[in-house]
N, C-alpha and C positions, 0 to 999 in steps of 0.2 A: 777241504772240500769233502763233504760226506756223500759218497756214491758207492754203490756196489760195483765190484769188478768181476770180470769173467772168472778169475781164479777163486772167487768166493762162492761160486755156484757149482753144485754137482750136476753135471750135464749128461751123465751116463744114461743112454737110452732115450734121450730127449732130442727134439727137433730144435735146432738153434738157427735163428735168423740173424745174420751179420750184415749191418749196413757199413760197407767199406767205402773208401774214396779211391776209386779206380779211374778217375778222370785224367787220363794220361795223354800227352801230346802224340800226334800221329802225322806222318807226311801225307802227301797227296795220294800215294799208293795205298794208304791205310796201314802202313807199317808203324809200329810203336817206336818212337825215337828216344823215349826215356821211361824206363819201367820202375822208377824209384817208388812210386806210390803202390804199384802192384806188389813189389817185394816187401814193402812195409806192412802190407795186409796179411802176409803169410803167417806170422806167428799166432794170430788169433785163430785162423783156420786150423792150423796144425794142432794147437792146444785143444780145441774142441774135438777134433777127430781122434786125437790120441787118448782122450778121456771118454771115448765111446759115444759121441754125439753124431747125429745126422745133421749135416750143415747145408744151409741154403744162404747164399749171399747175393747182394745186389749193390749197384752203384749208379750214379748218374754218369753220363758222358756227353759233354757238349751241351747244346741247347736245342734238343729236338722239339718238334711240335707235339703237344700232348694228344694222344689218341692216334698218332700216325707212326707206323713203323717204316723206317728207311734204313737201307743197308749201311749208309755212312754213319748212322747213329747207333749201330749195333755194338754190343759188347763181345761179338765173336772173336776179334783179335785178342781181347783180354782173356777170354776163356782158354784160348790156345796157349797164351803165355802162362797162365795159372797152371795149366796141365803140366807144362815143362817144369815149373818151379816146385810143384807138389809131387811130381812123379806119379801122377794118377789121372785118369780121365776126369775132366770137368765139363759135363754137358751143359749146354745153354738152353734154358727154358724160356720160350717166347711169350706165351700167354699164361701168366702164372697167378694173377691176383685172386681169381676165384677158385684156386686149388685145382683138384682133379687127379688124374692117374699119377702124375709126377710126384705128388705129395705122398701118396700111398706107397709108391715104389722107393721112396727115399728111406734108406735104412742106416743104422749106425755105421760109421766108417766111410760113408759116401758123401760127396759134396756136389752141389749143382750151383750154377751161376744163373740168377734170374735176370732177364733182359732189362736194359736201361730203364730204371725206375721213373725217369722223367717222361717216358712215353705214356705213362698211366694218367688218365684224366683225374685231376684233383691233387696230384703230387705237390705242385708248387704252392697251391692254396691251402695245404695242410688239411685236406678233406677228412673229416672225422669218419665218414662212411668208408672211405678207402683205407684209412688207418685201421679200423676195426677188422676189415677183411684180411689185411696183411697180418695183424696180430693173431688171427685165428689159425694161421698157417703154422705157428710155432709154439714151443713151450717157453723158450728163452729168447729175448731180443737183446742183441749186442750192438751198441753203437761204437764203431771203431773208426769213425770218419770225422776226425777233428776238423779237417779242412772245410766241412759243411756245417759245423756246429753253430755258426752264427745265423743259420737259416732255419726258420720254423716250417718244415715241410713234412709230408706224411711219413716218409721213411726216416726222418731225423728227429721228429718231435711227436707227432700224433701217435704213432705205433707204440712209443714208449709208455704212453698213458694206459694202453689197453692190453699189452702183452702180459702173460701170467707172471713173468719175471723180466726185469729190465736192468741192464748193467753196462758198464764201460768195458770195451776191449782193451788189450794191452797198449795199443798205440794211443788211443784216447787218454788212457790213464797216465801214460808216460808224458804226453803233451801237457796235461794239466799239472802234473808234478813238477815238470821242468819250468813251466811258466810261473807257477806259484813260487818256486825257489828264486826265480829271477826278479820277481816283483813284490812278493809278500814281505820277505825279510832279506833283501839282497845284501851281499857283501859290498861295501862301498870302497871306492867311488863307483856309482852306477852310471854307465855310459850307454846311451842309445844312439844307434846309427839308423837314420830314416832317410831313404833316398827314393827317387822315382821321378816320373815325368810331370806329375801335377801336385801342386800344393792343395788344391781344392778337395782332392780325394783323401788327403791325410792331414788337413788343417786341424781338425778337432783332436787328433791323436798327438800332433805336434804341441798343441796347447797343453794337453793333459800331461804329456811326457816332460815338457819343460819344467813343470811344477814338481815333478817327482825325481828327476835325474840330476846328476852332478854335472854332466856334459851331454849336449844334444848335437850330434854331428849330422848335418844335412848334405845331400848330394844330388846329382842329376838336375832335372828341371826345377826341383824344389830349391836347391842351392842357388840357382840362377835368380829365382824370385827374391831370395834373401840378399843376394848381391845387389840387386836393384834397390831393395829396401835400405841397404847400407850406403847407397850412393855410388856404387860401382858400375862399371860398363859391362854389358853382356852382349853387345852387338845384336845380331838377329837370332840369338839362341832361344831355345824353348823356355818359356816362362809364362807367368800369369800376372801381368802388370796390375790388373784390378785387385790382386790380393797382396800387393807389395805393402799396403798399409797394415794388413793383418800380420805380415811377417815382421814389419818394423815394430809392431806392438809387442810381439814375442821377444824381439831383441831388446827393447826398452825395459820390459818387465823383468827380464832375466839377464842382466848385464854379465857378459863374460861366459855365459853358459853355451852359447851357440857360435862356434867359430865360423867365420865367413871366409871362403876361399880368397887367397891373395894372388894366386897365379893359376893359369889354366892352359891346357893344350887345346888349340883351336884349329879350325879348318874352314875353308870357304864353301864346302859342300858336305852334305851328309852321305858319305859313301865310304866303303872299306878302303878304296884306293886313294882317298883324298890325302893331300899333303898336310902333315901335322906341323904345327908351329907352337912353340912355347912362348907365352906372353904374360906379363904382369897384368892384373885385372885392369889397371888404369890405362893400359895400352891396347886393350881389346877394341878393334875397329868395328864400325857399323855393320859391315858385311861378314863379320866373323861368327862362327858357331862354336860355342864352348862344348867340347865333347869329352873332356876329362879334366880332373884337377891336376895342378902342376906339382913339382917336387917340393917346393917350399911349403905348400899347403899339406902335402903328404907327410912331410917330416913333423909338422906341428900336430897333425892328427895322430900320428904314430906315438908321440909322446903321451898324449891323452890316453890312448888305448893301453899303453904299457903300464900306466899307473892304476888301471881299472881293477875293481874287485868283481864286477859283474858287467857283461856286455850283451846288449840286445841289438840284433842286426836285422834290418829289413830293407833291402834294396841296394843295388850297385851304385857306386859314386860316379860312374862314367859309362860310356858306350863300350863295355868290356867285350862285346861280341866282335868288335873290330880291333885287331891286334895293336894297331897304332895308337889306340885310345883305351887300352886295357890296363895300363900300368897303375893308375890310381886305385882301381878296384883290386888288382893283384896285390899291391903293397898293403892295402887296408886288410884284405883277407889274410895275408900272411902275418900281419901284426896281431890280428885276433887269434890266429892259430898259435902264435908264439907266446901269447899272453898267459899268465898263470890264473887269470880270471875265469869264472864260470861263464861260458858263452852260449847263447842260444840264437839261432838264425832261422828265419822263416821267409816264405814268399818264393814264388816260382823263379823269378830272375835271380834271386839270391842263391837258391839251390843250384841254378845253372852255372853261376859264377864259381861257387864252391867246387862243383864237379869239374869245371874247365881247369881250375888251378890245382886239382888233385888234393883237396884239403878236407874231404869229408870226415876222415878219421881223426882230425885234429880240432874239430869244433865240439864244444861240450854237448850240445844237443841241437839236432836239426829238425825243425818243425815242418810238417807237411802242409800246414795251413797257410793261407795267404790272408784272405779277408778275416777269417776267424782269429788268426794270430794278431792282426792289427786291432780288432775290436776287443780282444782280451787285454791287450796292452793299454787300450784306452780306458779300461775299467767297466766296459759294458757287460751286461748279463747275456750269456750265449744261450739261446732257447733250447738247444739240444742238451746242454749240460744241466740247465734248470729242470728239464724233464726227467733226467736221471736222478738228480738230487731229490725230486719229489717222490721217487720210487725207492729210495734207499731204506 
């Protein structure tokens, strides 16, 4: 992939605009509950500062109404956390698109955080007028937000067309390198694990991956739909019956590639205190909910993972948030960590599971992207990456 990288550009004395992905989870009190994405953004900021740049950065947070400032949509908590991580003040600039005194006051060695970019009218629609205004604020535009690379928005796509120089930050570059290694010329066998609540949101990627991989492991609600397609019982579990035909087509077209669960941990209700029961799939009753895969299934999947040369993982295989139903995801996560294969994991729930089981340092590469990760796996062109390639 031919793109300029931040390390390729002399930024001394220049104003550098970094588009980061600081969209972190917060509790009702507004406290950050997981700062992984903030910490992941620090290397780009530090590199630019250390090489004599003045840094401005921005991100989206949630889904604010364009043109309206609300406290709950503000990046103020992120500014405070960045100040702690960088060991220097990180002022938050509220009205920044048209420049002003804050731009003139920004000198090499200083950094400011620009308020939630999705508050600006035209951001989501990739307004060219907005993009030109933002490009005029800087000498160098850096996209370090792989998690938003699948969206053509003003701060991820439009600005890259108009900035004097445009490049990828270290996080973006590392993501593309890791994904390229996993998919362009992977060590075989190539094993993909795709799990989640809905087949419909991942059906095209399942079709695409089934043609590329040596084994496709499905989990969660997706697996339930495949169990239905294979003639198994799922009780009242989450599934999409209308897509069972699509799932069966994948099973028929790629025999032996998609292992279907043969046992499961079930409960009568979806709650943390629900009583768990192990059942063979044929014994699942009409009022049972499948909340995890069973040990026989786990053992079969671990054998597949152990033989892998490359592993791509997106999504937990059960309701890992509830300890009684976390074993399947825990065992699969440990199997990936123990494997000699190159492994790459992505998606919010996947990262949460890796964190819960303390395995972050044993996964080959952890992607901060969710939707972008999936679209890359599917083989789609990511607009933000295409914009950087055009400026290389």
